[in-house]
C-alpha positions in Angstrom: -0.1 0.1 -0.1 1.3 3.5 -0.9 0.9 6.8 0.7 -1.6 7.7 -1.9 -3.8 4.8 -0.9 -4.3 6.5 2.7 -5.1 9.8 1.0 -8.8 10.9 1.7 -10.6 12.1 -1.6 -11.7 15.5 -1.7 -14.2 17.1 -4.0 -13.1 20.2 -6.2 -13.8 23.6 -4.3 -16.5 24.6 -6.9 -18.2 21.3 -6.4 -18.0 21.4 -2.7 -19.2 24.9 -2.5 -22.2 24.1 -4.7 -23.0 20.9 -2.6 -22.6 23.2 0.6 -24.9 25.7 -0.5 -27.6 23.1 -1.9 -27.5 21.8 2.0 -27.9 25.3 3.5 -30.9 26.0 1.2 -32.5 22.7 2.3 -32.0 23.1 5.9 -33.3 26.7 5.6 -36.6 24.9 4.1 -36.8 22.4 6.6 -36.4 24.9 9.3 -39.2 27.2 7.8 -41.5 24.1 7.3 -40.7 23.0 11.1 -41.7 26.6 12.4 -45.1 26.1 10.4 -45.9 23.1 11.5 -45.4 24.4 15.0 -47.4 27.5 14.2 -50.2 25.5 12.8 -50.5 22.9 15.6 -50.1 25.7 18.4 -52.7 27.9 16.3 -50.3 30.6 16.2 -51.4 31.5 12.4 -53.9 34.2 13.8 -50.9 36.2 14.7 -48.4 35.5 11.8 -49.1 35.4 8.1 -48.5 32.1 6.5 -46.3 31.9 3.4 -45.7 29.3 1.0 -41.8 29.6 1.3 -41.5 26.5 3.3 -42.8 24.4 0.7 -40.6 23.9 -2.6 -42.0 23.3 -5.6 -41.7 19.7 -7.1 -41.8 19.7 -10.4 -42.0 16.4 -10.9 -45.2 16.3 -9.3 -46.3 19.3 -11.6 -46.4 21.8 -8.7 -46.5 25.5 -9.6 -47.5 27.9 -7.3 -49.1 31.0 -7.6 -47.9 34.2 -6.8 -49.1 35.9 -4.0 -51.2 38.6 -5.7 -52.7 35.9 -7.8 -53.5 33.5 -5.0 -54.7 36.5 -2.9 -57.1 37.9 -5.5 -58.6 34.2 -6.3 -59.0 33.8 -2.6 -60.9 36.9 -2.1 -63.5 36.2 -5.0 -64.1 32.9 -2.8 -64.7 34.9 0.0 -67.4 37.1 -1.1 -70.9 36.8 0.5 -69.5 33.7 2.1 -70.7 33.2 5.8 -70.0 30.7 8.5 -72.9 28.4 7.1 -70.7 27.6 3.9 -67.7 25.5 2.9 -65.3 26.1 0.6 -63.1 23.3 -0.9 -59.6 24.1 -2.3 -58.5 21.2 -5.0 -54.9 21.0 -5.8 -54.2 24.9 -5.0 -52.3 25.3 -1.7 -51.3 28.6 -2.6 -55.0 30.0 -2.7 -55.8 27.8 0.5 -52.8 29.5 2.4 -54.1 32.9 1.4 -57.8 32.2 2.4 -56.3 31.3 5.7 -54.4 34.7 5.7 -57.7 36.7 4.7 -59.8 34.9 7.2 -57.2 35.6 10.1 -57.0 39.3 9.0 -60.9 39.7 8.9 -61.1 39.7 12.9 -63.8 37.2 12.7 -64.0 34.6 15.4 -63.8 30.8 14.2 -67.5 30.5 14.6 -68.0 33.1 12.0 -65.7 31.9 9.4 -66.8 29.4 6.6 -65.5 26.0 6.8 -62.5 24.9 4.6 -61.0 22.3 3.1 -57.8 21.5 1.3 -57.9 18.3 -1.2 -54.1 18.0 -1.8 -51.8 14.8 -2.6 -48.7 16.5 -1.3 -48.7 15.3 2.6 -46.6 18.0 3.6 -49.7 19.9 4.0 -51.2 17.8 6.6 -49.8 20.3 9.0 -53.1 22.1 8.4 -56.1 20.6 10.2 -58.1 21.2 6.9 -55.9 19.0 5.0 -57.6 16.0 3.2 -55.5 13.4 1.0 -56.4 13.7 -2.3 -55.5 11.4 -5.4 -57.0 12.4 -8.4 -56.6 9.1 -9.7 -59.5 8.0 -7.0 -62.2 10.9 -7.3 -64.4 9.5 -4.9 -61.5 8.4 -2.6 -62.8 10.8 0.2 -64.5 10.8 3.4 -68.0 10.0 2.9 -69.2 12.6 5.1 -67.8 15.2 2.7 -70.4 14.2 -0.2 -72.6 16.9 -0.9 -71.6 19.6 1.3 -69.2 22.0 -0.6 -70.6 25.4 -1.7 -67.7 27.0 -3.5 -64.5 25.6 -5.4 -61.5 26.4 -6.7 -59.6 23.6 -8.8 -56.4 23.7 -10.3 -55.8 19.9 -11.6 -51.9 18.9 -11.5 -51.8 17.5 -15.3 -53.0 19.0 -18.4 -54.6 15.5 -19.4 -58.2 14.6 -20.0 -58.2 12.0 -17.7 -56.8 14.3 -14.9 -59.5 17.1 -15.8 -62.2 14.8 -16.1 -61.5 12.8 -12.6 -61.2 16.3 -11.0 -64.2 17.3 -12.1 -66.0 14.0 -10.9 -64.4 14.8 -7.6 -66.1 18.4 -7.6 -69.7 17.1 -8.9 -69.3 14.6 -5.8 -68.7 16.9 -3.5 -70.9 19.8 -4.6 -74.0 20.8 -2.8 -75.6 22.2 -5.6 -74.4 20.9 -8.9 -76.4 21.8 -11.9 -77.2 25.4 -10.4 -75.2 28.9 -10.3 -75.9 29.2 -6.8 -72.2 28.4 -5.8 -69.1 29.7 -7.1 -67.0 27.6 -8.9 -63.1 28.7 -10.2 -61.1 26.3 -12.5 -57.3 27.6 -13.2 -55.7 25.3 -16.0 -54.2 25.5 -19.4 -55.5 27.2 -22.4 -55.5 24.2 -24.0 -57.9 22.4 -21.8 -60.5 25.2 -22.7 -63.0 22.9 -24.6 -62.9 20.1 -22.0 -63.4 22.5 -19.1 -66.7 24.1 -20.9 -68.0 20.5 -21.5 -67.1 19.1 -18.0 -68.6 22.2 -15.8 -71.7 23.3 -18.4 -74.0 22.5 -15.4 -72.4 25.1 -13.6 -72.3 27.8 -16.1 -68.8 28.1 -16.3 -67.0 30.4 -18.8 -63.5 31.4 -19.8 -62.6 35.0 -17.8 -60.1 37.7 -18.8 -58.1 37.2 -16.3 -54.9 35.2 -16.2 -53.5 33.9 -13.3 -49.6 34.3 -12.7 -47.1 31.9 -11.3 -44.0 32.5 -8.9 -41.8 31.2 -11.4 -43.5 31.1 -14.5 -45.1 28.8 -17.0 -44.5 27.7 -20.4 -47.8 26.9 -21.1 -50.8 29.6 -21.3 -52.9 29.4 -18.4 -56.5 30.4 -18.1 -58.9 31.2 -15.5 -62.4 29.7 -15.7 -65.4 30.7 -13.4 -68.9 30.8 -13.5 -69.3 34.3 -12.2 -68.1 37.6 -13.4 -66.7 40.2 -10.8 -64.7 43.5 -10.8 -61.6 41.5 -11.5 -62.8 39.8 -14.7 -65.3 39.4 -17.4 -66.2 36.6 -19.5 -64.4 36.3 -22.9 -66.8 36.0 -25.8 -66.6 32.6 -27.3 -65.9 32.4 -31.0 -69.0 32.3 -33.1 -70.9 34.2 -30.7 
């Protein structure tokens, strides 16, 4: 055995620096996540605004968070005219859910005066919130039976731009809806432009249409993204359909 055989291998300085930076970023996210978990468990969120910073996007899981402005705007539309007798379901749109929590915490309302929230989400990191319900679009009815027919308003952002994913998400909405086939509840669907015809077909009983509002994501998207809704408001109007 030579002296060289006893030498401990070392990484190039630039590789070592990049590795240290990676671990530092990961540790910082872990600390933020633990702080958020503690805040949720101790109901400290009433004093401190929640943030999506603790939840890194996983592009392999098709996770693309909205900007704070977009998430807040969408959350605000769901809260208009809502009282404690209503239930809002957020399906695969956790950044909107976080802003719903923030807006309700800032409203000064007591817990008894707030609407019920549900976050239907595949990513189990969000189970730090008591409103979390595990949801896999491959099992559109794989939810607690007590939830059936109880939801007044929805926002849905199906994770994949496929007919299967979009259709199964719509099946979930129909199963959950308290008033499917009427326009009594607010419905928002945010997904790609190429899903437009399918979205109009799936949610036609709810009176959905393409709006003029274009959601913005924190890191941008290569696909054109639309907002569909069954109501107009001060932030968007329905776009005229071709041939009409």
